C-alpha positions in Angstrom: 128.4 86.3 76.0 126.5 88.2 73.3 126.7 91.9 73.3 123.5 94.1 73.3 121.3 91.1 74.1 119.6 92.6 77.2 117.7 95.9 77.2 119.3 98.7 79.2 117.8 99.3 82.6 117.4 102.9 83.6 115.7 105.1 86.2 112.4 106.6 85.1 109.6 108.6 86.6 106.2 106.9 86.5 103.2 109.3 86.6 99.7 108.1 87.4 97.5 110.2 85.1 94.3 109.7 87.1 95.6 111.4 90.3 98.9 113.1 89.3 101.0 110.8 91.6 104.6 110.4 90.6 107.3 108.0 91.7 110.9 107.2 90.7 111.6 103.6 89.7 113.7 101.5 87.4 112.5 100.2 84.0 113.7 99.1 80.6 111.1 101.4 79.0 112.2 104.6 77.5 110.2 107.8 76.7 110.7 110.9 74.7 109.0 112.9 77.5 111.3 114.1 80.2 110.6 115.4 83.7 112.8 117.0 86.4 112.7 115.0 89.6 113.1 116.2 93.2 116.9 115.5 93.1 117.3 118.0 90.3 118.1 115.4 87.6 116.0 114.9 84.5 114.5 111.4 83.9 112.3 109.9 81.2 108.5 110.1 82.0 106.4 107.0 81.7 102.6 107.8 81.9 100.4 105.0 83.5 96.7 104.8 84.0 96.7 103.2 87.5 99.1 102.9 90.4 99.0 102.2 94.1 97.7 105.7 94.6 94.6 105.1 92.6 94.0 101.3 92.6 91.0 100.3 94.7 92.9 97.5 96.4 95.5 99.8 97.9 93.2 102.8 98.6 90.5 100.8 100.3 87.8 102.3 98.1 86.6 99.0 96.7 83.1 97.9 96.6 82.0 95.4 99.2 80.6 92.1 98.0 77.5 90.6 99.4 79.3 87.5 100.7 76.6 86.5 103.1 73.9 86.4 100.4 76.2 84.4 98.1 76.8 81.8 100.8 73.1 81.4 101.6 72.3 81.0 97.9 75.1 78.3 97.6 73.8 76.4 100.6 70.2 76.6 99.4 71.2 75.3 95.9 73.5 72.5 96.9 72.3 71.3 100.3 70.4 68.1 100.7 66.6 68.6 101.1 65.5 68.2 104.6 63.3 65.1 105.3 59.7 65.9 105.6 58.1 65.2 108.9 56.0 62.0 108.9 52.4 62.7 108.8 50.6 61.8 112.0 47.6 59.6 111.6 44.3 61.3 112.3 42.8 60.1 115.5 39.1 59.5 115.5 37.1 59.2 118.7 
């Protein structure tokens, strides 16, 4: 097997810059920035823009789509036109 083929996997601290949320994980990324973690050890710091603490899907703060209106528009556009009622002959007396 070839030597130095795969990148080195190490523990790093990811920091969500939008809400100052940090978590410890593993990555092949490296950084010059270092941060001291809760266990007293120093780890490389990887800055990210979005994480589970700030992503709308995980926080539940996403916008609600108007699904009912979309369905009605779809049915209106692609449904068969309703047959028109037969005209009743005018009765004369």
